[in-house]
MIMIVEX-334520 format. One record per atom (N, C-alpha, C, CB): residue number from 1; chain; x, y, z. Coordinates in steps of 0.2 Angstrom, whole numbers. Atoms other than C-alpha are relative to their C-alpha. Glycine has a CB too. Example, Ala and Ser with C-alpha at 12.3 -4.5 7.8 and 13.67 -1.06 7.14 Angstrom:
<recs>
<nr=1; kette=A; east=4; north=-6; up=0>;
<nr=1; kette=A; east=62; north=-22; up=39>;
<nr=1; kette=A; east=4; north=6; up=0>;
<nr=1; kette=A; east=-5; north=0; up=6>;
<nr=2; kette=A; east=-4; north=-6; up=-1>;
<nr=2; kette=A; east=68; north=-5; up=36>;
<nr=2; kette=A; east=-4; north=5; up=3>;
<nr=2; kette=A; east=2; north=2; up=-7>;
</recs>
This chain:
<recs>
<nr=1; kette=A; east=1; north=5; up=-6>;
<nr=1; kette=A; east=705; north=739; up=-80>;
<nr=1; kette=A; east=-2; north=5; up=6>;
<nr=1; kette=A; east=6; north=-4; up=1>;
<nr=2; kette=A; east=2; north=-5; up=-5>;
<nr=2; kette=A; east=705; north=754; up=-68>;
<nr=2; kette=A; east=-7; north=2; up=0>;
<nr=2; kette=A; east=6; north=5; up=1>;
<nr=3; kette=A; east=7; north=-3; up=1>;
<nr=3; kette=A; east=689; north=761; up=-75>;
<nr=3; kette=A; east=-5; north=-5; up=2>;
<nr=3; kette=A; east=-1; north=2; up=-7>;
<nr=4; kette=A; east=4; north=5; up=-2>;
<nr=4; kette=A; east=681; north=744; up=-73>;
<nr=4; kette=A; east=-1; north=-1; up=7>;
<nr=4; kette=A; east=2; north=-7; up=-3>;
<nr=5; kette=A; east=0; north=1; up=-7>;
<nr=5; kette=A; east=686; north=743; up=-55>;
<nr=5; kette=A; east=-4; north=6; up=3>;
<nr=5; kette=A; east=7; north=0; up=3>;
<nr=6; kette=A; east=4; north=-6; up=-2>;
<nr=6; kette=A; east=679; north=761; up=-52>;
<nr=6; kette=A; east=-7; north=-1; up=0>;
<nr=6; kette=A; east=3; north=6; up=-3>;
<nr=7; kette=A; east=7; north=1; up=2>;
<nr=7; kette=A; east=663; north=757; up=-60>;
<nr=7; kette=A; east=-3; north=-6; up=5>;
<nr=7; kette=A; east=-2; north=-2; up=-7>;
<nr=8; kette=A; east=2; north=5; up=-4>;
<nr=8; kette=A; east=661; north=741; up=-50>;
<nr=8; kette=A; east=0; north=2; up=7>;
<nr=8; kette=A; east=5; north=-6; up=-1>;
<nr=9; kette=A; east=0; north=-3; up=-7>;
<nr=9; kette=A; east=665; north=750; up=-34>;
<nr=9; kette=A; east=-7; north=4; up=1>;
<nr=9; kette=A; east=6; north=4; up=2>;
<nr=10; kette=A; east=6; north=-4; up=-1>;
<nr=10; kette=A; east=651; north=763; up=-37>;
<nr=10; kette=A; east=-6; north=-5; up=-1>;
<nr=10; kette=A; east=0; north=5; up=-6>;
<nr=11; kette=A; east=6; north=4; up=0>;
<nr=11; kette=A; east=639; north=749; up=-42>;
<nr=11; kette=A; east=-1; north=-4; up=6>;
<nr=11; kette=A; east=1; north=-6; up=-6>;
<nr=12; kette=A; east=0; north=4; up=-6>;
<nr=12; kette=A; east=643; north=739; up=-26>;
<nr=12; kette=A; east=-3; north=5; up=6>;
<nr=12; kette=A; east=6; north=-2; up=3>;
<nr=13; kette=A; east=3; north=-5; up=-5>;
<nr=13; kette=A; east=639; north=756; up=-16>;
<nr=13; kette=A; east=-8; north=0; up=-1>;
<nr=13; kette=A; east=4; north=6; up=-1>;
<nr=14; kette=A; east=8; north=-1; up=1>;
<nr=14; kette=A; east=622; north=758; up=-25>;
<nr=14; kette=A; east=-4; north=-6; up=2>;
<nr=14; kette=A; east=0; north=1; up=-8>;
<nr=15; kette=A; east=3; north=6; up=-2>;
<nr=15; kette=A; east=618; north=740; up=-22>;
<nr=15; kette=A; east=-1; north=-1; up=8>;
<nr=15; kette=A; east=3; north=-7; up=-2>;
<nr=16; kette=A; east=0; north=0; up=-8>;
<nr=16; kette=A; east=622; north=742; up=-3>;
<nr=16; kette=A; east=-6; north=5; up=2>;
<nr=16; kette=A; east=6; north=2; up=3>;
<nr=17; kette=A; east=5; north=-5; up=-2>;
<nr=17; kette=A; east=611; north=758; up=-2>;
<nr=17; kette=A; east=-7; north=-3; up=-2>;
<nr=17; kette=A; east=1; north=6; up=-4>;
<nr=18; kette=A; east=6; north=3; up=2>;
<nr=18; kette=A; east=597; north=749; up=-11>;
<nr=18; kette=A; east=-2; north=-5; up=4>;
<nr=18; kette=A; east=0; north=-2; up=-8>;
<nr=19; kette=A; east=1; north=6; up=-4>;
<nr=19; kette=A; east=598; north=734; up=0>;
<nr=19; kette=A; east=-3; north=3; up=7>;
<nr=19; kette=A; east=6; north=-5; up=1>;
<nr=20; kette=A; east=2; north=-3; up=-7>;
<nr=20; kette=A; east=597; north=745; up=16>;
<nr=20; kette=A; east=-7; north=3; up=-1>;
<nr=20; kette=A; east=5; north=5; up=2>;
<nr=21; kette=A; east=7; north=-3; up=1>;
<nr=21; kette=A; east=582; north=754; up=9>;
<nr=21; kette=A; east=-5; north=-5; up=0>;
<nr=21; kette=A; east=0; north=5; up=-6>;
<nr=22; kette=A; east=5; north=6; up=0>;
<nr=22; kette=A; east=573; north=738; up=5>;
<nr=22; kette=A; east=-1; north=-3; up=7>;
<nr=22; kette=A; east=3; north=-5; up=-5>;
<nr=23; kette=A; east=1; north=3; up=-7>;
<nr=23; kette=A; east=576; north=731; up=22>;
<nr=23; kette=A; east=-4; north=5; up=5>;
<nr=23; kette=A; east=7; north=-1; up=3>;
<nr=24; kette=A; east=4; north=-5; up=-4>;
<nr=24; kette=A; east=569; north=747; up=30>;
<nr=24; kette=A; east=-7; north=0; up=-2>;
<nr=24; kette=A; east=3; north=7; up=-1>;
<nr=25; kette=A; east=7; north=0; up=2>;
<nr=25; kette=A; east=554; north=746; up=19>;
<nr=25; kette=A; east=-3; north=-7; up=2>;
<nr=25; kette=A; east=0; north=1; up=-8>;
<nr=26; kette=A; east=3; north=7; up=-2>;
<nr=26; kette=A; east=552; north=727; up=23>;
<nr=26; kette=A; east=-2; north=0; up=8>;
<nr=26; kette=A; east=5; north=-5; up=-2>;
<nr=27; kette=A; east=1; north=0; up=-7>;
<nr=27; kette=A; east=553; north=731; up=42>;
<nr=27; kette=A; east=-7; north=4; up=1>;
<nr=27; kette=A; east=5; north=3; up=4>;
<nr=28; kette=A; east=6; north=-4; up=0>;
<nr=28; kette=A; east=539; north=744; up=39>;
<nr=28; kette=A; east=-6; north=-5; up=-2>;
<nr=28; kette=A; east=0; north=6; up=-4>;
<nr=29; kette=A; east=6; north=5; up=3>;
<nr=29; kette=A; east=528; north=731; up=29>;
<nr=29; kette=A; east=-1; north=-5; up=5>;
<nr=29; kette=A; east=2; north=-2; up=-7>;
<nr=30; kette=A; east=1; north=5; up=-4>;
<nr=30; kette=A; east=531; north=718; up=42>;
<nr=30; kette=A; east=-5; north=2; up=6>;
<nr=30; kette=A; east=6; north=-3; up=3>;
<nr=31; kette=A; east=5; north=-3; up=-6>;
<nr=31; kette=A; east=521; north=729; up=55>;
<nr=31; kette=A; east=-7; north=0; up=-3>;
<nr=31; kette=A; east=2; north=7; up=2>;
<nr=32; kette=A; east=7; north=0; up=3>;
<nr=32; kette=A; east=506; north=728; up=43>;
<nr=32; kette=A; east=-4; north=-6; up=2>;
<nr=32; kette=A; east=0; north=2; up=-7>;
<nr=33; kette=A; east=4; north=6; up=-1>;
<nr=33; kette=A; east=492; north=716; up=46>;
<nr=33; kette=A; east=1; north=-4; up=-6>;
<nr=33; kette=A; east=-8; north=2; up=1>;
<nr=34; kette=A; east=0; north=5; up=6>;
<nr=34; kette=A; east=490; north=701; up=35>;
<nr=34; kette=A; east=-5; north=2; up=-6>;
<nr=34; kette=A; east=-1; north=-7; up=3>;
<nr=35; kette=A; east=4; north=-2; up=5>;
<nr=35; kette=A; east=484; north=710; up=20>;
<nr=35; kette=A; east=2; north=-2; up=-7>;
<nr=35; kette=A; east=-1; north=8; up=0>;
<nr=36; kette=A; east=-3; north=2; up=7>;
<nr=36; kette=A; east=485; north=707; up=1>;
<nr=36; kette=A; east=6; north=4; up=-1>;
<nr=36; kette=A; east=-5; north=1; up=-5>;
<nr=37; kette=A; east=-5; north=-5; up=1>;
<nr=37; kette=A; east=497; north=722; up=1>;
<nr=37; kette=A; east=7; north=-4; up=3>;
<nr=37; kette=A; east=-1; north=7; up=3>;
<nr=38; kette=A; east=-6; north=3; up=-3>;
<nr=38; kette=A; east=509; north=713; up=13>;
<nr=38; kette=A; east=2; north=-6; up=-4>;
<nr=38; kette=A; east=-2; north=-2; up=7>;
<nr=39; kette=A; east=-2; north=6; up=4>;
<nr=39; kette=A; east=508; north=697; up=3>;
<nr=39; kette=A; east=4; north=1; up=-6>;
<nr=39; kette=A; east=-6; north=-5; up=-1>;
<nr=40; kette=A; east=-3; north=-3; up=6>;
<nr=40; kette=A; east=512; north=706; up=-13>;
<nr=40; kette=A; east=7; north=2; up=1>;
<nr=40; kette=A; east=-4; north=5; up=-3>;
<nr=41; kette=A; east=-7; north=-3; up=-2>;
<nr=41; kette=A; east=527; north=715; up=-5>;
<nr=41; kette=A; east=4; north=-6; up=1>;
<nr=41; kette=A; east=-1; north=5; up=5>;
<nr=42; kette=A; east=-4; north=5; up=-2>;
<nr=42; kette=A; east=533; north=699; up=2>;
<nr=42; kette=A; east=3; north=-4; up=-6>;
<nr=42; kette=A; east=-4; north=-5; up=4>;
<nr=43; kette=A; east=-2; north=4; up=6>;
<nr=43; kette=A; east=533; north=690; up=-15>;
<nr=43; kette=A; east=5; north=5; up=-4>;
<nr=43; kette=A; east=-6; north=-1; up=-5>;
<nr=44; kette=A; east=-5; north=-4; up=4>;
<nr=44; kette=A; east=542; north=705; up=-23>;
<nr=44; kette=A; east=7; north=1; up=3>;
<nr=44; kette=A; east=-3; north=8; up=-1>;
<nr=45; kette=A; east=-6; north=0; up=-3>;
<nr=45; kette=A; east=555; north=706; up=-10>;
<nr=45; kette=A; east=4; north=-7; up=0>;
<nr=45; kette=A; east=-1; north=1; up=8>;
<nr=46; kette=A; east=-4; north=7; up=1>;
<nr=46; kette=A; east=559; north=687; up=-11>;
<nr=46; kette=A; east=3; north=0; up=-7>;
<nr=46; kette=A; east=-5; north=-5; up=1>;
<nr=47; kette=A; east=-2; north=0; up=7>;
<nr=47; kette=A; east=560; north=689; up=-30>;
<nr=47; kette=A; east=6; north=4; up=-1>;
<nr=47; kette=A; east=-5; north=2; up=-5>;
<nr=48; kette=A; east=-6; north=-5; up=0>;
<nr=48; kette=A; east=572; north=704; up=-28>;
<nr=48; kette=A; east=6; north=-3; up=4>;
<nr=48; kette=A; east=-2; north=7; up=3>;
<nr=49; kette=A; east=-5; north=3; up=-4>;
<nr=49; kette=A; east=582; north=695; up=-15>;
<nr=49; kette=A; east=4; north=-5; up=-4>;
<nr=49; kette=A; east=-2; north=-2; up=7>;
<nr=50; kette=A; east=-3; north=5; up=3>;
<nr=50; kette=A; east=585; north=680; up=-25>;
<nr=50; kette=A; east=3; north=2; up=-7>;
<nr=50; kette=A; east=-5; north=-6; up=-2>;
<nr=51; kette=A; east=-3; north=-3; up=6>;
<nr=51; kette=A; east=588; north=690; up=-41>;
<nr=51; kette=A; east=6; north=4; up=2>;
<nr=51; kette=A; east=-5; north=5; up=-3>;
<nr=52; kette=A; east=-6; north=-3; up=-2>;
<nr=52; kette=A; east=601; north=700; up=-32>;
<nr=52; kette=A; east=5; north=-4; up=2>;
<nr=52; kette=A; east=-1; north=5; up=7>;
<nr=53; kette=A; east=-5; north=5; up=-2>;
<nr=53; kette=A; east=610; north=685; up=-25>;
<nr=53; kette=A; east=2; north=-3; up=-7>;
<nr=53; kette=A; east=-3; north=-6; up=4>;
<nr=54; kette=A; east=-2; north=3; up=6>;
<nr=54; kette=A; east=610; north=678; up=-43>;
<nr=54; kette=A; east=4; north=5; up=-4>;
<nr=54; kette=A; east=-6; north=-2; up=-4>;
<nr=55; kette=A; east=-4; north=-6; up=3>;
<nr=55; kette=A; east=617; north=695; up=-49>;
<nr=55; kette=A; east=7; north=0; up=3>;
<nr=55; kette=A; east=-3; north=6; up=0>;
<nr=56; kette=A; east=-7; north=0; up=-4>;
<nr=56; kette=A; east=631; north=694; up=-36>;
<nr=56; kette=A; east=4; north=-6; up=-3>;
<nr=56; kette=A; east=-1; north=0; up=7>;
<nr=57; kette=A; east=-3; north=6; up=2>;
<nr=57; kette=A; east=635; north=676; up=-41>;
<nr=57; kette=A; east=3; north=1; up=-7>;
<nr=57; kette=A; east=-4; north=-6; up=0>;
<nr=58; kette=A; east=-2; north=0; up=7>;
<nr=58; kette=A; east=635; north=680; up=-60>;
<nr=58; kette=A; east=6; north=6; up=0>;
<nr=58; kette=A; east=-6; north=3; up=-4>;
<nr=59; kette=A; east=-6; north=-5; up=0>;
<nr=59; kette=A; east=646; north=696; up=-57>;
<nr=59; kette=A; east=6; north=-3; up=3>;
<nr=59; kette=A; east=-2; north=6; up=4>;
<nr=60; kette=A; east=-6; north=3; up=-2>;
<nr=60; kette=A; east=658; north=686; up=-47>;
<nr=60; kette=A; east=3; north=-5; up=-5>;
<nr=60; kette=A; east=-1; north=-4; up=7>;
<nr=61; kette=A; east=-3; north=5; up=5>;
<nr=61; kette=A; east=660; north=673; up=-60>;
<nr=61; kette=A; east=3; north=4; up=-6>;
<nr=61; kette=A; east=-6; north=-5; up=-3>;
<nr=62; kette=A; east=-3; north=-4; up=6>;
<nr=62; kette=A; east=662; north=686; up=-74>;
<nr=62; kette=A; east=6; north=3; up=2>;
<nr=62; kette=A; east=-5; north=5; up=-2>;
<nr=63; kette=A; east=-6; north=-3; up=-2>;
<nr=63; kette=A; east=675; north=695; up=-64>;
<nr=63; kette=A; east=6; north=-4; up=1>;
<nr=63; kette=A; east=-1; north=4; up=7>;
<nr=64; kette=A; east=-5; north=5; up=0>;
<nr=64; kette=A; east=685; north=680; up=-61>;
<nr=64; kette=A; east=3; north=-3; up=-6>;
<nr=64; kette=A; east=-1; north=-6; up=5>;
<nr=65; kette=A; east=-2; north=3; up=7>;
<nr=65; kette=A; east=685; north=675; up=-79>;
<nr=65; kette=A; east=4; north=5; up=-4>;
<nr=65; kette=A; east=-6; north=-2; up=-4>;
<nr=66; kette=A; east=-4; north=-6; up=4>;
<nr=66; kette=A; east=693; north=692; up=-85>;
<nr=66; kette=A; east=7; north=-1; up=0>;
<nr=66; kette=A; east=-2; north=7; up=3>;
</recs>
């Protein structure tokens, strides 16, 4: 059980760092003109954001069922 908590802690740190990097990149992309690159990055970020939220929800459900 202790090993699971330690791995979960490291995973949450990794998700936090990745989220901060993604937010920084999105702030840079928002400065771009209305180009196809910006639209593509917007779609990718929205998919990643909703996927991340779903992952957090699933992780919470699995953690409470143990």
